[in-house]
C-alpha positions in Angstrom: 0.0 0.0 0.0 1.5 3.4 -1.0 2.1 5.8 1.9 0.0 8.9 2.1 1.0 11.6 -0.5 0.0 15.2 0.6 -0.1 17.5 -2.3 -0.8 21.2 -3.0 -2.4 22.0 -6.4 -1.4 25.4 -7.7 -3.7 26.5 -10.6 -4.8 29.9 -11.6 -8.6 29.2 -11.6 -9.3 32.6 -13.0 -8.0 31.3 -16.4 -10.7 29.3 -18.2 -8.2 26.9 -19.8 -6.6 26.0 -16.5 -9.9 25.8 -14.6 -11.3 23.3 -17.1 -8.0 21.2 -16.8 -8.2 21.3 -12.9 -11.9 19.9 -13.2 -10.4 16.8 -14.9 -7.4 16.6 -12.6 -9.6 16.9 -9.5 -11.6 13.8 -10.6 -8.4 11.9 -11.3 -6.9 12.8 -7.9 -10.1 11.8 -6.1 -9.9 8.4 -7.6 -6.3 7.7 -6.2 -5.9 6.0 -2.9 -3.7 7.6 -0.3 -3.7 11.1 -1.9 -4.7 14.1 0.1 -5.1 17.5 -1.5 -4.1 19.7 1.5 -4.6 23.0 -0.2 -5.4 24.8 -3.6 -3.3 27.7 -4.6 -5.4 29.6 -6.9 -3.1 32.6 -7.2 -4.8 34.6 -4.4 -2.1 34.5 -1.8 -1.9 31.0 -0.3 0.3 31.2 2.9 2.8 28.4 2.3 4.5 28.8 5.7 1.3 27.2 7.2 1.3 24.4 4.6 2.8 20.9 5.2 2.9 18.9 1.9 5.1 16.4 0.1 4.6 17.9 -3.4 3.2 20.9 -5.2 1.5 20.1 -8.5 1.5 23.2 -10.7 -0.9 23.3 -13.5 0.1 25.7 -16.2 3.5 26.7 -17.6 6.8 28.0 -16.4 5.2 31.4 -15.4 3.0 29.5 -13.0 6.0 27.7 -11.5 7.8 31.0 -11.1 4.9 32.5 -9.3 4.4 29.5 -7.0 8.0 29.1 -5.9 8.2 32.9 -5.2 4.9 32.5 -3.1 6.5 29.7 -1.1 9.3 32.1 0.1 11.5 30.3 2.7 9.3 27.1 2.8 10.3 25.6 -0.6 8.3 22.5 -1.3 9.2 20.2 -4.4 7.3 21.2 -7.5 6.0 19.1 -10.3 4.9 21.1 -13.3 2.3 19.8 -15.6 2.5 21.8 -18.8 -0.7 23.5 -20.0 1.3 26.4 -21.6 3.4 26.5 -24.7 7.3 26.0 -24.2 7.6 24.8 -20.7 11.2 24.2 -19.7 10.2 23.6 -16.0 6.7 22.4 -16.6 7.8 19.7 -18.9 5.4 16.9 -18.0 2.4 16.6 -20.1 -1.2 15.8 -18.6 -0.9 12.4 -20.3 2.5 11.7 -18.8 1.2 12.7 -15.4 -1.5 10.1 -15.5 0.8 7.5 -16.9 3.4 8.0 -14.2 1.1 8.8 -11.3 1.8 5.5 -9.6 5.5 6.3 -9.5 4.7 9.8 -8.3 2.6 8.3 -5.5 5.5 6.0 -4.6 7.9 9.0 -4.7 9.9 7.5 -7.6 11.0 10.9 -8.7 14.2 12.8 -8.4 14.2 16.2 -6.6 16.7 18.6 -8.2 17.6 21.6 -6.3 18.3 24.9 -8.2 19.7 28.2 -7.4 17.4 31.1 -6.5 18.3 34.7 -6.0 17.5 37.6 -3.6 17.3 41.0 -5.3 17.6 44.0 -3.0 16.3 47.3 -4.4 18.0 50.1 -2.4 16.1 53.4 -2.9 17.9 56.6 -2.8 15.6 57.7 0.0 16.8 54.9 2.3 14.0 52.5 1.7 14.7 48.8 0.8 12.7 46.2 -0.9 13.7 42.5 -1.1 12.5 40.1 -3.8 12.9 36.4 -4.1 13.2 35.0 -7.6 14.2 32.0 -9.8 14.8 33.2 -13.4 16.3 36.7 -13.7 16.6 40.2 -12.7 16.4 42.7 -15.6 17.2 46.4 -15.6 15.7 47.9 -18.8 15.1 51.2 -20.4 11.5 50.2 -20.8 9.0 52.7 -22.2 11.8 55.4 -22.4 13.0 53.8 -25.7 16.3 55.4 -24.9 19.9 53.9 -24.4 20.7 53.2 -20.7 24.1 52.9 -19.0 24.1 50.2 -16.4 27.3 49.9 -14.2 28.2 46.3 -13.0 30.2 45.7 -9.7 31.0 42.2 -8.4 31.8 42.1 -4.7 32.3 45.8 -4.7 34.8 45.7 -7.7 33.9 47.7 -10.8 33.5 45.4 -13.7 32.2 47.3 -16.8 29.4 49.7 -17.9 26.8 48.3 -20.3 25.5 50.7 -22.8 22.3 49.6 -24.7 18.6 48.6 -23.9 19.4 47.1 -20.5 21.0 44.1 -18.6 19.8 40.7 -17.6 21.2 38.9 -14.5 20.1 35.3 -14.8 20.3 32.0 -12.9 21.1 28.8 -14.8 17.3 28.0 -14.8 16.6 31.4 -16.3 19.4 31.1 -18.9 16.9 29.5 -21.3 14.4 32.4 -20.9 15.0 36.2 -21.6 18.8 35.8 -21.5 18.8 33.1 -24.2 16.6 35.5 -26.4 19.2 38.2 -25.9 22.1 36.1 -27.0 23.2 34.6 -23.7 24.6 31.1 -23.2 22.6 28.1 -22.1 24.0 27.0 -18.5 23.4 23.6 -17.1 20.7 24.0 -14.5 22.7 22.7 -11.5 25.6 25.1 -11.9 26.2 27.5 -9.1 26.6 30.5 -11.3 25.0 33.7 -12.7 25.1 35.0 -16.2 25.1 38.7 -17.1 23.7 39.3 -20.5 23.5 42.9 -22.1 20.5 43.6 -24.1 21.4 45.0 -27.5 24.7 46.5 -26.3 26.0 49.5 -28.1 29.5 48.1 -28.5 31.0 44.8 -30.1 33.5 44.3 -27.2 30.7 43.5 -24.7 29.7 39.8 -24.3 27.8 37.8 -21.8 29.6 37.1 -18.5 29.4 34.0 -16.4 30.4 34.3 -12.7 30.2 32.4 -9.4 26.9 32.6 -7.4 28.9 33.3 -4.3 29.3 36.9 -5.2 27.3 40.0 -4.7 26.2 41.7 -7.9 25.6 45.4 -7.8 23.8 47.3 -10.7 23.7 51.1 -10.8 22.4 53.4 -13.4 23.2 57.0 -12.4 22.0 58.5 -15.9 18.9 56.4 -16.1 16.2 58.0 -18.3 12.7 58.2 -17.1 10.9 54.9 -17.5 13.8 52.6 -16.4 12.3 49.6 -14.9 13.4 46.7 -12.6 11.8 43.4 -13.6 11.7 40.2 -11.5 11.0 37.0 -13.4 9.0 38.9 -15.8 6.2 39.3 -13.2 7.3 42.1 -10.8 8.0 45.5 -12.1 9.4 48.5 -10.1 10.3 51.9 -11.5 14.0 53.0 -11.1 15.6 56.3 -10.4 19.2 57.3 -11.0 19.8 57.3 -7.2 18.6 53.7 -6.8 20.7 50.6 -7.0 20.1 46.9 -7.3 21.9 44.2 -5.5 21.6 40.4 -6.4 22.9 37.4 -4.4 22.1 33.7 -4.2 19.0 33.1 -1.8 19.3 31.0 1.3 16.9 28.5 -0.2 16.8 26.4 -3.4 14.0 25.8 -5.8 13.1 22.1 -5.8 12.0 20.5 -9.0 10.6 17.0 -9.2 11.7 15.1 -12.2 10.1 12.0 -13.5 12.0 9.2 -15.1 10.4 10.4 -18.5 12.1 13.7 -18.4 15.7 15.0 -18.3 17.3 18.4 -18.9 18.9 17.5 -22.2 15.7 15.7 -23.4 13.8 18.8 -22.7 16.3 20.9 -24.6 16.0 18.5 -27.6 12.3 18.7 -27.6 11.7 22.3 -26.8 14.5 23.7 -29.0 14.1 21.2 -31.8 17.7 20.0 -31.5 16.9 16.5 -32.7 16.4 17.6 -36.3 18.9 17.6 -39.1 19.8 20.6 -41.0 17.7 21.4 -44.1 20.0 22.3 -46.9 18.6 23.7 -50.0 20.5 24.7 -53.1 
């Protein structure tokens, strides 16, 4: 007899597509012995600090996983993402695979892979401080200003360079396949303890993405920032920036925990999502 599996289901029930999918999943879970749904995270502020669970099943896409792990704060619970979105590097299990492998899930026959998260401190010029937890990336962008911005980077207090362009992305390995990849950054293996700094449309040919240890403190300043300059966390949190502000990023004291089924692996996901398995099509 399988031991009791306590799960949280994270699903944005305001979205019709996900609400309909949850109706099917709910019936499926009710039919499984020794499964208890201890809470539903519908996107309206579930307090994970009060939740005891073995697994969080996220219905949606990678954005839903980013939102859920940030909501967990310091109480990170393993997440299994069921992909109802489009690309899905983190939510890489299909609804069919979820049902097919559920007996293994119930028997805890999955691997828990721990990934780097970051803490981003926004230090306002007036002395106020805001701290954000994130998984993918920190972006400083010129935003609606549509003007070139200069972002100064220092690592552990040592000046490194000044990026001139549309902005800068500071990404974790998990986030390296997101905005950073679109901006020309490298793909990092997800279990590396590193950050990658990728300029957005840099106004010089000598500036290239930089990979550095996650042990450091990364400081971004922008003393000539035009109006409209914005700090973006994981594509979901936006804060306006002034020239007197600064941004500090360091690794978080907690790790994101991703449950991986036997049917999925990192490179399998890259092959499938980025179409690496095909042969070049030569035309002449």
